[in-house]
C-alpha positions as CSV (number, residue, x, y, z in Angstrom):
1,M,-78.5,160.4,117.5
2,I,-75.4,161.1,118.0
3,V,-73.6,164.2,119.5
4,D,-69.8,163.8,119.9
5,D,-67.4,166.3,118.7
6,E,-64.9,163.9,117.8
7,P,-65.7,163.0,114.0
8,E,-63.7,159.6,114.3
9,V,-65.9,158.7,116.5
10,L,-69.1,159.9,114.7
11,A,-68.0,157.9,111.8
12,Q,-67.4,154.4,113.7
13,V,-70.5,155.1,115.7
14,K,-72.5,155.8,112.9
15,S,-71.3,152.3,110.9
16,F,-71.2,150.2,114.6
17,L,-75.2,151.3,114.6
18,E,-75.9,150.9,110.3
19,D,-74.6,147.4,110.7
20,D,-77.0,146.7,112.8
21,E,-79.9,148.3,110.9
22,F,-80.5,151.5,113.3
23,D,-80.8,154.8,111.6
24,V,-78.3,157.6,112.8
25,V,-78.2,160.8,112.5
26,T,-75.2,162.9,113.8
27,V,-74.3,166.6,114.6
28,T,-71.0,167.8,116.5
29,N,-72.2,169.8,118.8
30,S,-75.5,170.5,120.8
31,R,-76.9,173.8,119.3
32,Q,-76.5,171.5,115.7
33,A,-78.8,168.6,117.5
34,L,-81.1,171.2,119.0
35,E,-81.7,172.9,115.5
36,L,-82.1,169.2,114.0
37,L,-84.9,168.3,116.6
38,N,-86.9,171.4,116.2
39,D,-86.9,171.5,112.2
40,E,-88.0,167.3,113.0
41,E,-91.7,167.6,112.4
42,D,-92.9,163.7,112.5
43,E,-90.4,163.0,115.7
44,N,-88.2,160.4,114.1
45,V,-86.0,160.7,116.7
46,D,-85.8,158.0,119.5
47,L,-83.0,158.1,121.6
48,I,-80.0,160.8,122.2
49,L,-76.0,159.9,122.6
50,V,-74.0,162.9,124.1
51,N,-70.7,163.0,124.6
52,T,-70.1,163.4,127.9
53,P,-67.6,163.1,131.1
54,M,-68.7,160.2,133.0
55,P,-69.8,161.2,136.4
56,G,-67.4,160.8,139.2
57,S,-64.8,159.7,136.6
58,M,-62.1,161.7,134.4
59,K,-63.2,159.8,131.2
60,N,-65.8,160.7,128.5
61,G,-68.8,158.8,127.7
62,L,-72.4,158.7,125.7
63,F,-74.5,160.1,127.9
64,S,-78.3,158.7,126.7
65,M,-81.5,160.3,126.8
66,K,-84.8,159.9,125.1
67,P,-86.1,163.4,123.3
68,K,-88.3,165.5,125.1
69,S,-88.1,163.3,128.4
70,K,-87.0,165.5,131.8
71,I,-84.8,163.9,133.5
72,H,-83.9,164.8,137.0
73,T,-81.2,162.7,138.0
74,A,-77.5,160.8,136.1
75,Q,-77.9,157.6,136.8
76,T,-75.3,154.6,135.9
77,D,-77.2,152.9,133.1
78,T,-77.9,156.2,131.3
79,F,-73.8,155.8,130.9
80,L,-71.3,153.8,128.2
81,Q,-67.9,154.8,129.4
82,K,-65.4,155.1,126.2
83,P,-63.6,153.3,124.8
84,F,-66.4,150.6,124.1
85,T,-67.1,147.7,121.7
86,R,-70.2,147.3,118.8
87,E,-71.3,144.8,120.8
88,Q,-71.6,146.8,124.2
89,L,-72.6,149.9,122.2
90,R,-75.2,147.9,120.4
91,D,-76.6,146.4,124.1
92,F,-76.6,149.8,125.2
93,I,-79.0,151.1,122.5
94,R,-81.1,148.1,123.0
95,N,-81.3,148.9,126.6
96,S,-82.0,152.7,126.7
97,I,-84.7,152.4,123.4
98,G,-86.3,149.1,125.7
99,F,-85.6,146.5,123.1
100,G,-83.3,144.7,125.3
């Protein structure tokens, strides 16, 4: 799942990931994400990427988190700074879900 308020970013990320045979759901805000997660009976969401400011930076990035996990600290390997390449995104996703 990708959560970002920029439609062009959502479309680009979705296209990149679908080209690499990932199933992708996009939403434009956290409320939609929570509603979708609550409706998701079979728990098909393996990873959520959320647009957020990077720690210690003025730039935005994608923060990765696994559904129903408790995150106590933000580690640098859970963030991908924007802008990023298709390859950086693919590697980030694979590492985040354990395919790296």
